[in-house]
C-alpha positions in Angstrom: 0.1 0.0 0.1 1.8 3.2 -1.2 2.3 5.7 2.0 1.5 9.3 2.0 4.2 12.1 1.5 2.9 12.6 5.8 4.1 9.2 5.9 7.9 9.6 4.4 8.4 12.6 5.5 7.9 11.1 9.3 10.4 8.2 7.8 12.8 10.9 6.9 12.8 12.4 10.0 13.6 8.8 11.3 16.5 8.3 9.1 17.6 12.1 9.8 18.0 11.3 13.0 19.7 7.3 12.5 16.5 6.0 13.8 16.7 3.2 11.3 14.3 1.1 12.6 11.9 3.7 12.9 12.1 4.2 9.7 11.5 0.5 8.7 8.1 0.4 9.9 7.0 3.4 7.9 8.7 1.9 5.0 8.5 -1.4 5.1 4.7 -0.8 4.6 5.3 0.1 0.6 7.1 -1.7 -1.8 4.8 0.1 -4.7 6.7 4.3 -4.7 10.2 4.9 -5.3 10.7 6.9 -2.8 9.9 4.7 -0.1 11.6 2.1 -1.7 14.6 4.6 -1.7 13.6 4.8 1.4 13.8 1.3 2.2 17.6 0.9 0.7 19.2 3.6 3.3 17.6 2.3 5.8 19.5 -0.9 5.0 22.5 1.7 4.1 22.5 2.2 8.4 21.3 -1.2 9.1 24.6 -1.9 7.6 23.2 -4.8 5.0 24.1 -3.8 1.7 22.8 -6.2 -0.6 19.3 -5.7 0.9 20.2 -2.0 0.2 21.3 -2.8 -3.1 18.2 -5.1 -3.4 15.7 -2.0 -2.3 17.4 0.5 -4.4 16.6 -1.5 -7.4 13.1 -1.1 -6.5 13.4 2.4 -6.6 15.0 2.6 -9.6 18.2 4.4 -8.6 21.7 3.3 -9.0 23.7 2.1 -6.2 26.1 4.6 -5.1 29.5 3.5 -6.0 30.7 4.8 -2.2 27.6 4.3 -0.5 27.1 6.5 2.5 23.6 6.9 3.9 23.6 10.8 5.5 24.1 12.0 1.5 21.4 9.8 0.5 19.6 11.1 3.6 19.5 14.2 2.1 19.3 13.9 -1.7 15.9 12.0 -0.5 15.4 15.2 1.4 15.2 17.2 -1.8 13.5 14.6 -3.8 10.4 14.9 -1.2 10.8 18.6 -1.5 10.5 18.8 -5.1 7.2 16.7 -4.7 5.4 18.8 -2.3 
């Protein structure tokens, strides 16, 4: 089920606070939205599960970063959400 923009904003707030578990609770409920899938990939970057992160980046139709960095990816996701507002 697609998550609302507000839900993705909440997930982003958790990612910004390095609380990947709380973000995961939100984004794992949406396997269709590219932004939620990207956020899901960032969750797994933070967790240290790179194969799972790579999978979710693929679901989001995003290239997996050559040098994965959750903080820079979180900033990029924030900009993308701002563009959707």
